[in-house]
VOPAGU-2260 file (C-alpha; in pm, 1 decimal, decimal comma):
REM VOPAGU-2260
SITE   aa  ch    i         X         Y         Z
SITE  MET   A    0       0,0       0,0       0,0
SITE  THR   A    1     106,3     353,9     -57,1
SITE  ASP   A    2     122,8     582,5     245,1
SITE  ARG   A    3    -202,4     744,6     135,2
SITE  GLN   A    4    -376,6     409,8      93,3
SITE  ARG   A    5    -252,8     298,4     436,1
SITE  ARG   A    6    -392,0     617,5     596,5
SITE  ILE   A    7    -729,6     565,9     427,3
SITE  PHE   A    8    -737,0     200,9     535,8
SITE  ASP   A    9    -638,2     282,6     893,5
SITE  ASP   A   10    -902,2     557,2     910,6
SITE  SER   A   11   -1168,4     318,0     781,1
SITE  MET   A   12   -1087,7      69,4    1057,4
SITE  ARG   A   13   -1116,5     323,4    1338,1
SITE  GLY   A   14   -1393,0     215,2    1572,8
SITE  HIS   A   15   -1409,9    -139,4    1437,1
SITE  VAL   A   16   -1359,0    -432,4    1670,3
SITE  HIS   A   17   -1165,7    -724,9    1528,3
SITE  GLY   A   18    -905,5    -980,3    1628,8
SITE  THR   A   19    -881,4   -1297,7    1830,8
SITE  GLU   A   20   -1158,2   -1394,0    2071,7
SITE  GLU   A   21    -954,2   -1253,1    2358,6
SITE  GLN   A   22    -886,2    -924,2    2178,6
SITE  VAL   A   23   -1252,5    -884,8    2082,8
SITE  ALA   A   24   -1370,3    -966,0    2435,1
SITE  ASP   A   25   -1128,5    -712,0    2584,5
SITE  GLU   A   26   -1229,1    -441,6    2336,0
SITE  LEU   A   27   -1601,5    -503,4    2383,2
SITE  ASN   A   28   -1557,4    -488,7    2761,0
SITE  ARG   A   29   -1374,9    -154,7    2727,7
SITE  LEU   A   30   -1646,9     -27,3    2496,5
SITE  LEU   A   31   -1921,8    -136,8    2735,9
SITE  THR   A   32   -1744,5      26,4    3030,0
SITE  ARG   A   33   -1686,9     349,2    2838,1
SITE  THR   A   34   -2035,1     379,8    2685,5
SITE  ARG   A   35   -2252,6     193,7    2937,2
SITE  ALA   A   36   -2448,0      66,1    2637,6
SITE  ASP   A   37   -2740,5    -169,2    2692,4
SITE  GLU   A   38   -2668,7    -355,7    2370,5
SITE  PHE   A   39   -2430,9    -381,3    2077,7
SITE  LEU   A   40   -2521,4    -393,6    1712,2
SITE  VAL   A   41   -2295,1    -637,4    1531,0
SITE  HIS   A   42   -2230,7    -630,9    1160,2
SITE  THR   A   43   -1993,3    -857,9     976,2
SITE  SER   A   44   -1893,4    -818,8     617,0
SITE  THR   A   45   -1775,7   -1119,5     421,6
SITE  TYR   A   46   -1882,3   -1307,4     114,5
SITE  ASP   A   47   -1798,4   -1634,9     287,3
SITE  ARG   A   48   -2121,1   -1734,9     463,1
SITE  VAL   A   49   -1953,0   -2017,7     653,4
SITE  ALA   A   50   -1691,2   -1776,6     790,4
SITE  ARG   A   51   -1962,7   -1526,0     883,8
SITE  LEU   A   52   -2163,9   -1791,1    1067,4
SITE  ASP   A   53   -1847,2   -1901,3    1249,2
SITE  SER   A   54   -1776,8   -1540,6    1347,5
SITE  HIS   A   55   -2130,6   -1498,0    1482,8
SITE  ARG   A   56   -2106,2   -1829,1    1671,8
SITE  ARG   A   57   -1776,8   -1727,9    1831,6
SITE  LEU   A   58   -1916,2   -1387,9    1929,7
SITE  ALA   A   59   -2225,4   -1551,5    2081,4
SITE  GLU   A   60   -1998,7   -1776,4    2287,1
SITE  LEU   A   61   -1802,6   -1473,4    2409,8
SITE  ALA   A   62   -2126,4   -1303,2    2510,2
SITE  GLY   A   63   -2243,1   -1612,3    2696,9
SITE  LEU   A   64   -2534,8   -1658,9    2458,9
SITE  LEU   A   65   -2416,7   -1994,2    2330,4
SITE  THR   A   66   -2227,7   -2277,2    2488,1
SITE  THR   A   67   -2045,6   -2546,8    2299,4
SITE  CYS   A   68   -2146,9   -2904,7    2365,3
């Protein structure tokens, strides 16, 4: 990426939560503490429906909404 492209990319990612389960959990906890929100709206963007479903499943597990058997 050029420097300009990197700046645009970095700016577009500001405010997004992404990473490993631990990183996402930590960031969501910080966001909840900072905003005192009652709920989060989650949006994922991928053409791979299997990957999107996996992402939603993993997030539900983090939130305690789903337990693995």
